[in-house]
C-alpha positions as CSV (number, residue, x, y, z in Angstrom):
1,M,-28.8,-24.1,-77.0
2,T,-25.8,-26.3,-77.3
3,D,-22.3,-25.1,-77.8
4,Q,-21.9,-26.8,-81.2
5,R,-21.1,-24.6,-84.2
6,N,-21.4,-25.0,-87.9
7,D,-17.8,-23.8,-88.5
8,D,-14.5,-24.6,-87.0
9,T,-15.1,-22.6,-83.7
10,T,-16.5,-23.6,-80.4
11,H,-16.7,-22.3,-76.8
12,F,-13.9,-22.4,-74.3
13,G,-15.7,-21.1,-71.3
14,F,-17.1,-17.7,-72.5
15,E,-14.5,-17.4,-75.3
16,D,-14.9,-18.4,-78.9
17,V,-11.9,-20.5,-80.0
18,K,-10.8,-22.8,-82.8
19,K,-11.9,-26.4,-82.1
20,E,-8.4,-27.7,-82.1
21,E,-7.4,-25.0,-79.7
22,K,-10.1,-25.9,-77.2
23,V,-8.7,-29.5,-77.1
24,Q,-5.3,-28.2,-76.1
25,R,-6.6,-25.6,-73.7
26,V,-8.8,-28.1,-71.9
27,A,-5.8,-30.5,-71.7
28,D,-3.8,-27.7,-70.1
29,V,-6.5,-27.1,-67.5
30,F,-6.5,-30.7,-66.4
31,H,-2.7,-31.0,-66.5
32,S,-2.6,-28.1,-64.2
33,V,-5.3,-29.2,-61.7
34,A,-4.7,-33.1,-61.7
35,G,-2.7,-33.2,-58.5
36,K,-5.3,-31.3,-56.4
37,Y,-8.4,-32.5,-58.2
38,D,-9.8,-34.7,-55.4
39,L,-9.1,-32.1,-52.8
40,M,-10.7,-29.3,-54.8
41,N,-13.8,-31.4,-55.6
42,D,-14.4,-31.9,-51.8
43,L,-13.8,-28.2,-51.1
44,M,-15.9,-26.9,-54.0
45,S,-18.9,-29.1,-53.3
46,G,-18.6,-29.3,-49.6
47,G,-18.3,-33.1,-50.2
48,V,-21.7,-33.3,-51.9
49,H,-20.0,-34.6,-55.1
50,R,-19.7,-38.0,-53.2
51,L,-23.5,-38.1,-52.8
52,W,-24.1,-37.3,-56.5
53,K,-21.7,-40.1,-57.5
54,R,-23.2,-42.6,-55.0
55,I,-26.7,-42.0,-56.5
56,T,-25.2,-42.6,-59.9
57,I,-23.7,-45.9,-58.7
58,E,-27.0,-47.0,-57.1
59,Q,-28.9,-46.3,-60.3
60,S,-26.4,-47.9,-62.6
61,G,-27.7,-51.4,-62.2
62,V,-24.1,-52.7,-62.4
63,R,-23.7,-56.2,-61.1
64,T,-21.2,-59.1,-61.0
65,G,-19.7,-59.9,-64.4
66,H,-20.6,-56.6,-66.1
67,T,-18.2,-54.6,-68.3
68,V,-18.3,-50.9,-67.5
69,L,-16.7,-47.9,-69.2
70,D,-16.0,-44.9,-67.0
71,I,-15.3,-42.0,-69.5
72,A,-13.4,-39.0,-68.2
73,G,-12.8,-41.2,-65.2
74,G,-10.1,-38.9,-63.9
75,T,-9.0,-39.9,-60.4
76,G,-11.2,-43.0,-60.4
77,D,-14.0,-42.3,-57.9
78,L,-16.6,-44.2,-59.9
79,T,-14.2,-46.8,-61.2
80,M,-13.2,-47.8,-57.7
81,R,-16.9,-48.4,-56.8
82,F,-17.7,-50.2,-60.0
83,S,-14.7,-52.5,-59.6
84,R,-16.2,-53.9,-56.4
85,L,-19.6,-54.3,-58.0
86,V,-18.4,-56.3,-61.1
87,G,-16.1,-58.5,-59.2
88,P,-13.3,-60.6,-60.6
89,S,-15.5,-61.9,-63.5
90,G,-16.2,-58.3,-64.7
91,K,-14.1,-55.4,-66.0
92,V,-14.0,-51.7,-65.6
93,V,-12.3,-49.4,-68.1
94,L,-11.2,-46.1,-66.8
95,A,-10.8,-43.8,-69.9
96,D,-9.6,-40.2,-69.9
97,I,-8.2,-38.1,-72.7
98,N,-5.7,-36.4,-70.3
99,D,-2.6,-38.4,-69.4
100,S,-2.0,-36.5,-66.1
101,M,-5.5,-37.3,-64.8
102,L,-5.1,-40.9,-65.9
103,K,-1.8,-41.2,-64.0
104,V,-3.3,-39.7,-60.8
105,G,-6.2,-42.2,-61.1
106,R,-4.0,-45.2,-61.8
107,D,-1.7,-44.3,-58.8
108,K,-4.7,-43.7,-56.5
109,L,-6.4,-47.1,-57.4
110,M,-3.1,-49.0,-57.2
111,D,-2.6,-47.5,-53.7
112,K,-6.0,-48.8,-52.7
113,G,-5.3,-52.2,-54.2
114,V,-7.8,-51.8,-57.0
115,T,-6.1,-53.2,-60.1
116,G,-7.2,-56.8,-60.9
117,N,-10.3,-56.0,-63.0
118,V,-9.5,-52.4,-64.0
119,E,-7.9,-51.2,-67.3
120,F,-6.7,-47.7,-67.9
121,V,-7.0,-46.3,-71.5
122,Q,-6.1,-42.8,-72.8
123,A,-9.1,-42.1,-75.1
124,N,-11.0,-39.3,-76.7
125,A,-14.8,-39.5,-76.0
126,E,-15.6,-38.4,-79.5
127,A,-13.9,-41.5,-81.0
128,L,-13.8,-44.3,-78.4
129,P,-11.3,-47.0,-79.3
130,F,-13.5,-50.0,-78.5
131,P,-15.5,-52.4,-80.6
132,D,-19.3,-52.0,-81.1
133,N,-21.5,-53.4,-78.4
134,S,-18.7,-53.7,-75.8
135,F,-20.1,-52.3,-72.5
136,D,-23.1,-53.0,-70.2
137,V,-22.9,-49.5,-68.6
138,I,-21.1,-46.3,-69.7
139,T,-20.7,-43.4,-67.4
140,I,-19.3,-39.9,-67.9
141,A,-19.2,-37.8,-64.7
142,F,-18.4,-34.1,-64.9
143,G,-16.6,-34.6,-68.2
144,L,-19.1,-34.1,-71.1
145,R,-19.0,-30.2,-70.8
146,N,-15.3,-30.3,-71.6
147,V,-15.8,-32.3,-74.8
148,T,-15.5,-30.3,-78.0
149,D,-18.2,-32.2,-80.0
150,K,-20.7,-33.5,-77.5
151,D,-22.9,-35.0,-80.2
152,A,-20.1,-37.1,-81.6
153,A,-19.2,-38.3,-78.1
154,L,-22.8,-39.4,-77.4
155,R,-22.9,-41.2,-80.7
156,S,-19.6,-42.9,-79.9
157,M,-20.9,-44.0,-76.5
158,A,-24.1,-45.4,-78.1
159,R,-21.9,-47.4,-80.6
160,V,-19.8,-49.1,-78.0
161,L,-22.7,-49.8,-75.6
162,K,-24.4,-53.2,-75.7
163,P,-28.1,-53.4,-76.7
164,G,-30.1,-52.9,-73.6
165,G,-27.1,-51.2,-71.9
166,K,-27.2,-47.8,-70.2
167,V,-25.4,-44.5,-70.7
168,M,-25.3,-42.3,-67.6
169,V,-24.2,-38.6,-67.8
170,L,-23.6,-36.9,-64.5
171,E,-23.0,-33.2,-65.1
172,F,-23.5,-29.7,-63.7
173,S,-26.7,-28.3,-65.1
174,K,-29.3,-25.5,-64.8
175,T,-31.4,-24.5,-61.8
176,D,-34.7,-22.8,-62.3
177,N,-34.7,-21.3,-58.8
178,P,-33.7,-17.6,-59.1
179,L,-32.3,-17.3,-55.6
180,L,-30.3,-20.5,-55.9
181,T,-29.0,-19.3,-59.4
182,K,-27.9,-16.0,-58.0
183,A,-26.1,-17.6,-55.0
184,Y,-24.5,-20.2,-57.3
185,D,-23.3,-17.6,-59.8
186,F,-21.7,-15.5,-57.0
187,Y,-20.0,-18.6,-55.6
188,S,-18.8,-19.8,-59.1
189,F,-17.3,-16.5,-60.3
190,N,-16.2,-14.9,-57.1
191,I,-15.3,-17.7,-54.6
192,L,-14.2,-20.6,-56.8
193,P,-11.4,-18.8,-58.7
194,H,-9.9,-17.6,-55.4
195,M,-10.2,-21.1,-54.0
196,G,-8.4,-22.5,-57.0
197,S,-5.7,-19.9,-56.6
198,A,-5.2,-20.7,-52.9
199,I,-5.4,-24.5,-53.1
200,A,-4.3,-25.5,-56.6
201,G,-2.3,-22.4,-57.5
202,D,-4.5,-21.9,-60.6
203,A,-7.4,-19.4,-60.6
204,E,-7.8,-19.3,-64.4
205,S,-8.5,-23.0,-64.7
206,Y,-11.2,-22.8,-62.1
207,R,-12.6,-19.7,-63.8
208,Y,-12.9,-21.8,-67.0
209,L,-14.6,-24.6,-65.2
210,A,-17.2,-22.3,-63.9
211,E,-17.8,-20.8,-67.3
212,S,-17.9,-24.2,-68.9
213,I,-20.8,-25.1,-66.7
214,R,-22.8,-22.1,-67.8
215,M,-22.2,-23.0,-71.5
216,H,-23.3,-26.6,-71.1
217,P,-26.6,-27.7,-72.6
218,D,-29.6,-27.5,-70.1
219,Q,-31.4,-30.7,-69.0
220,E,-34.0,-30.9,-71.8
221,T,-31.4,-30.0,-74.5
222,L,-29.0,-32.8,-73.3
223,K,-31.9,-35.2,-73.1
224,R,-32.8,-34.5,-76.8
225,M,-29.1,-34.8,-77.8
226,M,-29.0,-38.3,-76.2
227,Q,-32.1,-39.3,-78.2
228,E,-30.6,-38.0,-81.4
229,A,-27.5,-40.1,-80.7
230,G,-29.7,-43.2,-80.9
231,L,-30.6,-43.8,-77.2
232,T,-34.1,-44.4,-76.0
233,N,-36.0,-44.0,-72.7
234,C,-33.9,-40.9,-72.0
235,K,-34.6,-39.1,-68.8
236,F,-32.9,-37.0,-66.2
237,Q,-33.0,-36.5,-62.4
238,N,-32.1,-33.2,-60.9
239,M,-30.0,-33.1,-57.8
240,T,-29.3,-30.1,-55.4
241,G,-31.9,-28.0,-57.1
242,G,-30.8,-28.7,-60.6
243,I,-27.2,-27.6,-60.0
244,V,-26.4,-31.2,-61.1
245,A,-28.4,-33.6,-63.2
246,L,-28.1,-37.3,-63.9
247,H,-29.2,-38.2,-67.5
248,T,-29.7,-41.8,-68.5
249,G,-30.5,-43.4,-71.8
250,I,-30.8,-47.0,-73.0
251,K,-29.5,-48.6,-76.3
252,P,-32.4,-50.3,-78.1
């Protein structure tokens, strides 16, 4: 099942809330955690998130001269790598709905000297402010589960993608290993909030992030949603036992 509803409510973690309320509450979460986001990613995943992102980069097919859109790009991990791949003749747009995350990403990339071929845009994934057929590759890493209307976001991505271009969704997903699921649940709901409290001073935001993972569509459902958005050749690759999955789709 997806978390889309027929009325004006949706899920915020395990809560039912008004759709407009979710937008604000998700914004509050990321305003709160932006400054510690990179550190918490390393601690939460034991650094494995870097491997997941490296696999995404390797499978993107991005090359010199390409135009890439990194949605929910946050602190710029993917953007930094794409910037090197597209070179001075290409362009990478780091888009995020949250201005606090966007500022952290901009400051981080400027500190590393990554500016010449990168643009920063505050944008809602459900209504991307770009012309049709603009990008060779679009990525959204660990951001789709926070979007209120995921179907609208996928349609928006398909619209701004060039024919033959690729959408890549890297996101936490569902494992079918009972022992791994049990261990993952214990970690998510017992360890993670305490870690968020100790490191980021915010247990509730990390409790929401754990809940949002459980409410996200499973692998087959997300694949079907991508097909319904107009993408073809949709498929997914499980990583770390299905804790994370990389979905890809092509615009015909």
